[in-house]
MIVEX-549793 format. One record per residue (C-alpha): y, z, x. Coordinates in pm, whole numbers, padded with zeros to 5 digits, always signed. Layout:
YZX/...
end
This chain:
-00565-04966-14654/-00208-05060-14745/-00121-04692-14795/-00180-04625-14432/-00013-04938-14291/+00237-04840-14023/+00138-04478-14041/+00066-04256-13736/-00293-04210-13634/-00293-03845-13748/-00173-03944-14097/-00453-04204-14126/-00710-03940-14035/-00586-03706-14303/-00621-03977-14568/-00969-04063-14441/-01076-03698-14474/-00915-03664-14816/-01091-03972-14957/-01424-03865-14806/-01384-03532-14972/-01290-03680-15310/-01614-03879-15308/-01816-03558-15295/-01641-03383-15594/-01835-03351-15918/-01581-03446-16191/-01570-03408-16568/-01719-03668-16803/-01582-03694-17153/-01931-03755-17294/-02013-03400-17206/-01726-03268-17416/-01701-03251-17797/-01331-03189-17778/-01143-03410-17525/-00829-03194-17565/-01026-02893-17441/-01144-03096-17150/-00793-03188-17054/-00686-02830-17092/-00960-02713-16853/-00868-02978-16596/-00502-02875-16619/-00595-02510-16580/-00814-02579-16273/-00541-02786-16114/-00278-02519-16191/-00496-02247-16037/-00528-02449-15718/-00165-02553-15691/-00023-02207-15773/-00212-02016-15509/+00044-01813-15319/-00011-01567-15038/-00005-01206-15158/+00273-00987-15030/+00099-00668-15160/-00012-00565-14812/+00293-00660-14602/+00402-00385-14366/+00080-00187-14405/+00034+00009-14084/-00255-00103-13865/-00383-00357-14116/-00342-00663-13897/-00567-00514-13625/-00838-00446-13886/-00815-00797-14021/-00836-00959-13675/-01154-00769-13595/-01311-00847-13931/-01218-01214-13906/-01404-01225-13575/-01710-01063-13739/-01704-01304-14035/-01714-01609-13801/-01582-01843-14074/-01645-02155-13865/-02025-02094-13893/-02218-02256-14179/-02472-01982-14212/-02450-01720-14490/-02314-01393-14350/-02308-01044-14495/-02108-00767-14326/-02036-00402-14401/-01712-00202-14389/-01804+00164-14341/-01594+00482-14318/-01509+00814-14484/-01345+00849-14818/-00969+00797-14807/-00974+00600-14477/-00858+00276-14636/-01175+00069-14673/-01084-00073-15015/-00728-00159-14900/-00866-00343-14598/-01124-00527-14811/-00860-00634-15067/-00627-00755-14798/-00913-00952-14637/-01011-01098-14976/-00651-01208-15039/-00633-01366-14696/-00961-01561-14742/-00975-01642-15114/-00779-01964-15095/-01054-02108-14868/-01330-02052-15122/-01372-02225-15460/-01599-01946-15586/-01485-01589-15516/-01502-01244-15669/-01384-00889-15579/-01601-00633-15760/-01396-00318-15717/-01505+00043-15721/-01870-00009-15797/-01922+00368-15766/-01713+00448-16071/-01674+00125-16272/-02045+00064-16316/-02163+00423-16345/-02192+00404-16724/-02371+00071-16705/-02637+00201-16465/-02704+00494-16691/-02836+00274-16973/-03182+00111-16967/-03250+00030-16600/-03339-00340-16646/-03062-00411-16898/-02809-00242-16673/-02912-00474-16380/-02870-00778-16611/-02525-00647-16710/-02420-00622-16344/-02537-00975-16272/-02358-01103-16583/-02039-00923-16477/-02049-01087-16133/-02134-01437-16259/-01872-01427-16536/-01604-01338-16285/-01708-01570-16005/-01766-01870-16234/-01476-01793-16469/-01702-01818-16776/-01687-01531-17026/-01983-01628-17238/-02240-01673-16962/-02587-01547-17046/-02824-01377-16798/-03189-01348-16894/-03353-01255-16563/-03263-01104-16228/-03279-01440-16049/-02968-01564-16232/-02731-01514-15938/-02954-01722-15713/-02991-01993-15977/-02612-02028-16018/-02486-01973-15666/-02752-02084-15419/-02574-02417-15365/-02215-02280-15377/-01995-02149-15094/-01899-01803-15214/-01666-01519-15111/-01792-01194-15260/-01658-00843-15198/-01865-00548-15328/-01639-00246-15300/-01742+00119-15276/-02115+00070-15307/-02290+00407-15336/-02636+00298-15436/-02879+00061-15259/-03020-00054-15593/-02679-00187-15708/-02649-00381-15380/-02991-00538-15425/-02906-00638-15783/-02585-00820-15680/-02675-00957-15332/-03044-00908-15264/-03092-01192-15021/-02876-01430-14821/-03065-01716-14981/-02894-01638-15313/-02577-01797-15182/-02485-02139-15043/-02402-02233-14685/-02085-02079-14552/-02084-01790-14800/-01946-01451-14695/-02046-01124-14865/-01849-00809-14772/-01978-00462-14868/-01770-00147-14840/-01930+00197-14847/-01914+00557-14729/-02289+00555-14668/-02402+00370-14356/-02765+00421-14454/-02719+00179-14750/-02606-00096-14519/-02889-00039-14267/-03148-00027-14547/-03027-00361-14679/-03051-00520-14337/-02677-00545-14273/-02631-00508-13900/-02273-00636-13866/-02090-00313-13966/-01723-00254-13913/-01645+00114-13876/-01297+00202-14001/-01173+00469-13764/-00882+00709-13805/-00540+00577-13712/-00366+00703-13401/-00116+00992-13434/+00172+00745-13408/+00029+00525-13683/-00050+00830-13896/+00317+00946-13871/+00436+00601-13970/+00204+00593-14274/+00333+00933-14376/+00698+00834-14329/+00659+00518-14537/+00524+00735-14820/+00763+01030-14781/+01088+00849-14676/+01020+00487-14768/+01090+00400-14405/+00879+00377-14093/+01051+00653-13899/+01121+01022-13958/+01442+01121-14123/+01679+01323-13900/+01608+01692-13914/+01249+01652-14043/+01082+01560-13709/+00894+01885-13640/+00775+01949-13994/+00675+01581-14045/+00453+01602-13736/+00298+01920-13867/+00213+01758-14203/+00070+01455-14030/-00140+01680-13809/-00258+01877-14115/-00371+01560-14287/-00579+01480-13980/-00465+01117-13975/-00649+01046-14303/-00446+00773-14478/-00520+00901-14827/-00399+01248-14736/-00091+01112-14565/+00002+00899-14867/-00064+01164-15133/+00110+01448-14945/+00394+01217-14841/+00465+01100-15195/+00453+01456-15326/+00719+01562-15078/+00946+01258-15129/+01300+01358-15214/+01236+01732-15161/+01447+01958-14942/+01328+02081-14601/+01278+02429-14747/+01048+02290-15014/+00857+02099-14746/+00794+02428-14560/+00670+02596-14878/+00439+02303-14951/+00301+02306-14596/+00199+02671-14627/+00015+02590-14950/-00158+02288-14800/-00323+02514-14543/-00523+02699-14812/-00580+02445-15095/-00629+02074-15135/-00417+01846-15352/-00624+01759-15662/-00611+01386-15593/-00749+01429-15243/-01014+01676-15359/-01134+01440-15633/-01186+01156-15386/-01350+01360-15115/-01573+01563-15350/-01761+01252-15470/-01957+01230-15147/-02042+01599-15156/-02165+01580-15519/-02413+01307-15429/-02585+01517-15162/-02918+01691-15234/-02906+02072-15248/-03023+02126-14888/-02763+01887-14749/-02492+02054-14962/-02589+02386-14809/-02576+02239-14458/-02236+02085-14538/-02100+02430-14634/-02248+02593-14318/-02054+02341-14106/-01735+02354-14304/-01717+02736-14287/-01882+02819-13960/-02016+02545-13736/-01750+02278-13720/-01695+02146-13361/-02024+02306-13250/-02306+02134-13069/-02601+01986-13264/-02852+02185-13062/-02662+02507-13122/-02652+02452-13498/-03017+02357-13507/-03111+02676-13322/-02903+02893-13544/-03055+02752-13860/-03415+02726-13742/-03537+03010-13963/-03391+02850-14282/-03532+02589-14519/-03260+02346-14413/-03368+02024-14233/-03084+02024-13984/-03180+01704-13798/-03214+01478-14106/-02938+01666-14291/-02683+01594-14015/-02787+01231-14004/-02733+01210-14385/-02389+01376-14351/-02293+01138-14070/-02414+00831-14262/-02207+00934-14557/-01905+00986-14325/-01877+01360-14403/-01920+01451-14038/-01897+01268-13709/-02146+01337-13427/-02016+01243-13085/-02220+01077-12809/-02243+01426-12650/-02387+01577-12965/-02079+01762-13092/-02024+01786-13471/-01676+01715-13600/-01580+01753-13965/-01236+01622-14066/-00991+01898-14150/-00946+01789-14507/-01320+01761-14560/-01355+02105-14408/-01096+02233-14654/-01301+02082-14936/-01608+02278-14820/-01409+02601-14802/-01263+02537-15142/-01615+02493-15287/-01713+02836-15137/-01405+03000-15279/-01499+02872-15627/-01837+03045-15599/-01686+03373-15716/-01347+03540-15786/-01467+03833-15573/-01467+03746-15203/-01755+03987-15126/-01986+03778-15352/-01938+03445-15172/-02160+03292-14905/-01894+03273-14633/-01570+03465-14563/-01318+03272-14367/-00976+03366-14513/-00805+03646-14321/-00679+03853-14613/-01007+03837-14794/-01202+03946-14487/-00964+04239-14441/-01012+04336-14803/-01391+04320-14785/-01424+04510-14454/-01167+04780-14533/-01291+04843-14882/-01666+04799-14818/-01700+04540-15097/-01937+04301-14924/-02266+04217-15094/-02599+04050-15014/-02447+03713-15096/-02247+03704-14769/-02430+03519-14486/-02135+03441-14254/-01797+03592-14146/-01561+03409-13914/-01243+03607-13839/-00957+03481-13628/-00793+03811-13548/-00481+03651-13408/-00374+03579-13766/-00347+03950-13855/-00164+04242-13706/-00426+04513-13714/-00761+04571-13875/-00963+04890-13896/-01329+04857-13988/-01516+05146-14141/-01844+05252-13997/-02027+05143-14317/-01842+04812-14356/-02162+04604-14320/-02404+04831-14497/-02432+04626-14821/-02427+04287-14641/-02801+04295-14570/-02825+03912-14546/-02537+03868-14307/-02659+03630-14031/-02344+03508-13850/-02061+03742-13744/-01769+03618-13539/-01455+03822-13449/-01237+03641-13196/-00880+03618-13058/-00788+03983-13098/-00900+04340-13144/-01062+04531-13426/-01030+04909-13446/-01341+05125-13494/-01240+05486-13533/-01600+05595-13496/-01934+05442-13401/-02073+05199-13651/-02380+05314-13844/-02526+04970-13929/-02527+04615-13825/-02744+04360-14013/-03023+04147-13856/-02781+03898-13703/-02861+03563-13540/-02510+03534-13397/-02306+03833-13284/-01966+03723-13143/-01725+04013-13117/-01451+03985-12857/-01302+04311-12727/-01569+04524-12900/-01406+04874-12882/-01713+05112-12852/-01943+05202-12563/-02265+05072-12726/-02396+04892-13027/-02523+05098-13324/-02852+05273-13241/-03002+05128-13556/-02922+04769-13459/-03236+04559-13426/-03181+04245-13215/-03512+04072-13272/-03348+03784-13468/-03055+03752-13235/-03004+03406-13081/-02665+03443-12916/-02463+03749-12808/-02101+03697-12715/-01901+04011-12635/-01634+03923-12384/-01377+04181-12277/-01576+04455-12445/-01576+04829-12364/-01950+04838-12363/-02128+05047-12101/-02469+04939-12225/-02606+04731-12507/-02918+04916-12621/-03196+05120-12476/-03560+05052-12413/-03752+04726-12427/-03650+04526-12736/-03825+04221-12889/-03584+03942-12784/-03796+03630-12825/-03516+03439-13006/-03235+03531-12764/-03096+03227-12578/-02758+03334-12458/-02586+03655-12340/-02212+03644-12265/-02056+03974-12151/-01781+03822-11937/-01511+04075-11824/-01689+04369-11979/-01560+04573-11686/-01725+04906-11797/-02074+04759-11819/-02299+04964-11594/-02637+04820-11674/-02807+04522-11819/-03071+04599-12076/-03439+04542-11992/-03490+04169-12051/-03867+04172-12015/-03924+04018-12359/-03619+03781-12355/-03848+03491-12267/-03624+03227-12430/-03304+03326-12252/-03123+03026-12106/-02776+03154-12014/-02666+03493-11870/-02293+03530-11811/-02169+03853-11649/-01857+03732-11473/-01605+04011-11407/-01843+04298-11490/-01692+04509-11218/-01908+04816-11272/-02236+04633-11245/-02432+04727-10930/-02776+04582-10983/-02944+04276-11129/-03264+04422-11284/-03608+04312-11175/-03689+04223-11540/-03508+03896-11484/-03828+03773-11318/-03962+03715-11667/-03674+03480-11764/-03866+03163-11694/-03632+02949-11915/-03310+03076-11753/-03085+02783-11650/-02746+02943-11581/-02663+03276-11410/-02296+03361-11364/-02202+03687-11185/-01871+03582-11038/-01646+03872-10932/-01909+04145-10998/-01747+04323-10703/-01994+04621-10695/-02310+04401-10708/-02537+04480-10416/-02895+04462-10541/-03071+04146-10661/-03447+04097-10689/-03634+03884-10431/-03952+03685-10401/-03928+03540-10751/-03902+03179-10863/-03721+03106-11187/-03833+02748-11221/-03555+02628-11454/-03266+02816-11290/-03017+02546-11174/-02670+02689-11164/-02592+03023-10996/-02246+03162-10928/-02219+03484-10730/-01883+03410-10577/-01645+03701-10505/-01936+03944-10521/-01770+04102-10217/-02045+04357-10139/-02336+04117-10168/-02525+04064-09841/-02859+03933-09961/-02910+03561-10005/-03028+03505-10368/-03377+03365-10312/-03464+03375-10683/-03537+03009-10747/-03634+02697-10548/-03480+02465-10803/-03108+02540-10766/-02877+02241-10804/-02554+02447-10759/-02506+02771-10571/-02171+02939-10520/-02160+03229-10271/-01790+03213-10183/-01632+03532-10053/-01951+03732-10023/-02089+03908-09713/-02375+03657-09667/-02382+03541-09302/-02622+03241-09301/-02878+03041-09497/-03232+03162-09428/-03465+02916-09255/-03708+02939-09548/-03441+02814-09784/-03328+02527-09564/-03675+02390-09547/-03805+02408-09903/-03505+02374-10137/-03515+02007-10228/-03289+02001-10537/-02980+02181-10416/-02672+01953-10444/-02373+02187-10428/-02359+02472-10180/-02040+02684-10155/-02073+02934-09870/-01719+02998-09741/-01642+03357-09646/-01514+03551-09345/-01864+03676-09260/-01986+03322-09195/-01962+03257-08822/-02249+03015-08788/-02472+02797-09004/-02819+02704-08885/-02991+02571-09193/-02878+02363-09482/-03109+02190-09733/-03120+01812-09674/-03047+01740-10044/-02694+01883-10034/-02413+01641-10145/-02126+01889-10146/-02083+02164-09885/-01792+02410-09891/-01739+02633-09591/-01380+02729-09667/-01233+03044-09506/-01525+03082-09266/-01511+03177-08900/-01687+02868-08760/-01538+02707-08448/-01708+02368-08472/-01903+02168-08731/-02264+02277-08698/-02526+02021-08597/-02723+02082-08915/-02436+01939-09115/-02393+01619-08909/-02750+01521-08990/-02736+01570-09367/-02836+01230-09516/-02684+01273-09859/-02363+01469-09785/-02068+01309-09969/-01808+01591-09967/-01734+01848-09691/-01474+02117-09738/-01373+02327-09438/-01019+02425-09546/-00867+02744-09411/-01118+02765-09128/-00857+02909-08891/-01084+02907-08581/-01218+02552-08620/-01128+02358-08306/-01327+02039-08314/-01516+01804-08550/-01748+01621-08315/-01928+01421-08580/-01992+01377-08949/-02274+01273-09178/-02276+00893-09220/-02283+00927-09600/-01957+01126-09614/-01677+01006-09840/-01449+01308-09858/-01332+01552-09591/-01091+01844-09667/-00976+02020-09347/-00649+02155-09481/-00493+02451-09301/-00730+02436-09005/-00445+02534-08783/-00654+02547-08460/-00807+02202-08507/-00745+01974-08212/-01015+01713-08180/-01198+01492-08421/-01450+01222-08331/-01624+01043-08618/-01693+00704-08766/-01712+00638-09142/-01975+00404-09271/-01840+00410-09629/-01505+00363-09796/-01328+00699-09778/-01199+00859-10097/-01010+01149-09942/-00927+01260-09588/-00688+01552-09560/-00568+01748-09258/-00275+01930-09419/-00110+02174-09172/-00349+02078-08890/-00046+02080-08655/-00247+02091-08329/-00426+01758-08368/-00407+01554-08046/-00297+01188-08045/-00652+01051-08025/-00750+01259-08326/-00451+01121-08525/-00551+00765-08430/-00914+00820-08549/-00797+00973-08876/-00563+00684-08965/-00816+00407-08899/-01077+00437-09181/-01054+00212-09484/-00947+00439-09768/-00961+00394-10144/-00801+00730-10204/-00558+00875-09954/-00521+01019-09604/-00294+01313-09527/-00216+01450-09183/+00079+01587-08981/+00303+01319-08824/+00655+01252-08704/+00690+00884-08780/+00524+00590-08955/+00261+00438-08713/+00335+00096-08552/+00059-00085-08745/+00280-00065-09053/+00504-00355-08944/+00736-00332-09247/+00929-00001-09218/+01237+00150-09370/+01420+00477-09378/+01411+00640-09722/+01189+00573-10019/+01203+00196-10061/+01149-00127-09873/+01166-00500-09958/+00908-00738-09806/+00950-01115-09805/+00669-01365-09775/+00398-01553-09968/+00163-01341-10169/-00176-01402-10327/-00280-01261-10663/-00566-01094-10476/-00343-00946-10203/-00351-00576-10140/-00129-00341-09946/-00156-00026-09738/+00136+00219-09750/+00241+00507-09530/+00497+00770-09632/+00661+01028-09409/+00712+01351-09606/+00931+01643-09505/+00814+02005-09458/+00762+02166-09800/+00843+02529-09859/+00741+02555-10221/+00380+02544-10352/+00235+02337-10633/+00072+02010-10742/+00199+01712-10551/+00223+01371-10715/+00336+01035-10592/+00433+00711-10773/+00462+00369-10615/+00644+00099-10815/+00633-00267-10713/+00887-00518-10847/+00926-00890-10799/+01250-01054-10677/+01385-01080-11032/+01308-00713-11109/+00983-00760-11303/+00742-00466-11262/+00421-00611-11112/+00236-00290-11040/+00266+00086-11064/+00036+00317-10873/+00004+00684-10948/-00162+00939-10723/-00263+01270-10878/-00529+01319-10614/-00386+01624-10441/-00413+01915-10694/-00450+02196-10438/-00319+02047-10110/+00022+02194-10137/-00067+02550-10235/+00017+02662-09882/+00356+02625-09722/+00396+02298-09531/+00455+02366-09162/+00574+02023-09055/+00633+01662-09154/+00325+01482-09291/+00200+01126-09329/+00051+01015-09656/-00148+00691-09637/-00305+00495-09926/-00378+00138-10038/-00388-00056-10364/-00349-00404-10520/-00014-00583-10511/-00047-00708-10871/-00147-00495-11168/-00495-00594-11275/-00456-00478-11636/-00200-00757-11699/-00304-01119-11733/-00205-01292-11405/-00024-01573-11573/+00218-01314-11710/+00288-01167-11368/+00530-01327-11128/+00274-01400-10852/+00493-01669-10703/+00767-01422-10610/+00890-01459-10256/+00972-01087-10209/+00853-00754-10340/+01041-00428-10362/+00827-00116-10294/+00975+00208-10428/+00808+00549-10374/+00883+00863-10569/+00732+01205-10504/+00721+01525-10711/+00618+01880-10634/+00566+02034-10977/+00885+01927-11160/+01107+01881-10853/+01160+01544-10680/+01022+01545-10325/+01210+01348-10067/+01052+01049-09884/+01192+01036-09533/+01044+00709-09423/+00806+00446-09566/+00596+00166-09416/+00388-00110-09571/+00116-00338-09439/+00012-00647-09642/-00364-00690-09616/-00491-01049-09584/-00724-01206-09837/-00980-01279-09572/-00991-00923-09447/-01001-00782-09793/-01263-01029-09928/-01548-00858-09745/-01400-00521-09834/-01415-00598-10203/-01779-00699-10175/-01857-00381-09987/-01663-00168-10236/-01852-00322-10524/-02182-00251-10357/-02076+00110-10294/-01977+00158-10657/-02310+00029-10778/-02529+00215-10530/-02359+00548-10481/-02342+00844-10717/-02016+00949-10883/-01756+01092-10645/-01690+01464-10649/-01326+01450-10535/-01004+01329-10696/-00855+01014-10546/-00617+00725-10597/-00739+00505-10876/-00847+00177-10716/-00850-00110-10963/-01013-00363-10724/-01359-00364-10886/-01222-00372-11239/-01016-00677-11145/-01317-00864-11026/-01505-00779-11343/-01214-00888-11561/-01177-01215-11366/-01548-01282-11396/-01545-01206-11767/-01251-01431-11814/-01426-01718-11628/-01736-01671-11837/-01534-01670-12158/-01352-01992-12063/-01689-02153-11976/-01833-02039-12305/-01542-02181-12501/-01572-02514-12319/-01946-02532-12390/-01888-02435-12752/-01634-02714-12791/-01872-02974-12649/-02159-02861-12874/-01954-02904-13190/-01908-03271-13115/-01553-03301-13257/-01290-03473-13049/-00923-03513-13110/-00936-03887-13047/-01259-04000-13202/-01333-03749-13478/-01663-03675-13652/-01708-03734-14026/-01970-03457-14069/-01751-03214-13882/-01444-03325-14083/-01625-03254-14411/-01749-02922-14278/-01402-02817-14168/-01263-02916-14508/-01523-02703-14687/-01468-02406-14454/-01101-02406-14544/-00973-02501-14198/-00776-02804-14318/-00474-02834-14544/-00623-02936-14880/-00293-03004-15063/-00311-03392-15027/-00677-03377-15130/-00601-03186-15447/-00309-03413-15537/-00529-03717-15490/-00802-03568-15705/-00556-03467-15978/-00403-03815-15989/-00740-03987-16007/-00872-03758-16278/-00566-03787-16492/-00572-04172-16474/-00942-04173-16573/-00880-03939-16867/-00591-04145-17000/-00788-04470-16973/-01087-04316-17147/-00879-04186-17434/-00701-04524-17474/-01041-04711-17475/-01185-04481-17739/-00886-04526-17965/-00920-04901-17943/
end
């Protein structure tokens, strides 16, 4: 080819590809045209459309858009020839359409046939309301007309899209799909479209995507608070940052909008150019009513719900937002609502989010929509389903205007100065089911005469001595009356089959618990701080579903029942029951038992032998002088403040013990041995402790001997030796000799050759500390040229320094030299010296570092350590103490993942069969069709050839 003579090899390849492509193009033949001028006009229009494609600037500067497009590009996998259909799912106003349009603009130049069918929910509503079959034909005609650029196309059957497009590479976006039927009309099967086609569907309803078999679903999440503020600023100030003087109120508005882009843009534009005073007025209005534009968008999803799901939506918006799914299900069990399926429907339609832990979260603006709908039920508050606005609740309760329409009242009393409720306030609200007064006090000048048949009674600081005598609790599911003045709840044996939870925390006047003989469903009983309570009644023996019993700080408690076995009772807290002498043998299935600061002297032999599920046992008190029995299952044992002189033999033999706490044991002299499974030992303030003799089989997370000033030299040597992933703390006068790099002050520079896998062990000498508080340490590592290569934080000593420090102390810890969260080729691993700088804080004050020492750990020594650490991480249970955050295992995982990825990429490249030197004609054609090559020379070649052929043909015909 003369054209390519003397050209570079790359230029020749481009011409080869272009000519190969031209040979596959179906051109125009004049015999198929009645009017040759029209043919030329069409060719010119086609060429013009191809040559005049310019990248859209409509989406430049859009916050967070690039991250969305990168993730979607990965999902689309454009290099694959298979047909792919993906979904973009998220709540109304989150930006799905904007993302889809930006993606379409980015990809459209790579597809000959493309179409963006916008807002299917609204644009085609009228069409779908005509005759069903004709409406489907209309939809298909609309799509084909747009994608083929032919206005007069005719569609006679529902297979038309397949007939026209099954051999064509198509880009199709179906935006805002709200109906499965529409989706099936427009893109029923992948076989309707040619190889390499991409179909993108946006919707608020995940169920539609799943029902259509779309498994590649991109969930559009809310932007971060920083991104939300930037979105708001672009709308309000036409700049990406907050204008001076508006910082606080701008943050409040962004928080109010809950990071919803639609809300941020609408509210921002409405405030643009307004004064700060006007902003404050608008903000107060936003808290009680939605902007009409926002309401119109959000309400569409609500309107499409069936009646039962609409009712569930209102219950959540007005009463159960941020509650647990199980709690809501229990509360609504006696209604006609299908809570399980209803919540799933609301979640699929992005009206609520249900976390992995089962918590329901409704966006603030969506919640406002629900409350707005309730307000519109009636002009009279007392005739609405729910009362949530403070002034309206005050009006209804003070004027006794409630009716049978009201089923729920939620009253945040902190928002009002004072409220006096009349004794007949609830008399007409016979259907009231949920009553919640919280964050304040309500005045009752006289005893109430009536309370309805409630399922939830939550009344903080209840001001009377008892509930109304007419109150019937048979429907009650939960009773919350913290800080009440109750002396008793009710008399006699009441039918309490529905009752699951009683919370009377800090009801200090409570003298008796009601007879719970018929509370057979009760799961939680909280009586913490009930200082007048003397006895736990024998009727608790019937609580066979009880799981949690909290009686912390019931200082007069002396009598508890015995010889009963509550089979589901797992968590019992009787700490600070300072008169309690009887060991609570009320269940054999405890997993946690707290008896701190009681008068209990030992664990009975019967308990030590048969309790097989107890994991946490807290026994520390001044009455404890010996310990002869401990269940073998215990993993955490706390003997703080006890009078023991040595670690009992029954502790040394515990096979599962991970954490031992003996702090403030002032008479403890020696620790002769420890359980081989131990990972954490807290012996702080054991001022008489002299000798320790133990060997650790595991990596230690925490080893603290704060204020143990009488430790002998051998004990100090033993304490320093274990391999620690957290920290060691003990009294000391100087950095030990094993730390060969030492310096006075808080920094030291070490020269040498370092490996990317190298680790270090550091020792700091800290001065005596007079103040109390949380101690924190930061270790910064910098290369020779000042680049930060690692930064280690230790927040692992939250309560260590809550006693005055009697002497100098040594803090020892270890970590990696190089930060594992940074790619190693970006870190200066070739540095010949490293600066270690240590900074300590006690609360907000800087704590002096007197001396520091560092030991560089060799790769060989640490290699086996890493393997052992990994094994420990996989085989052991989660640690129960705070510690330094070791990144060693994470680094190995990241390195392994990186290696696998590189291997995968290498394998993928070899499978494709395309090489830079040789080339592959099939692959070249495929890459041209997929839009990966620059097609400009191809188009120019085609245009030139077609124009020459047309001119010759016209000339021949004229002759």
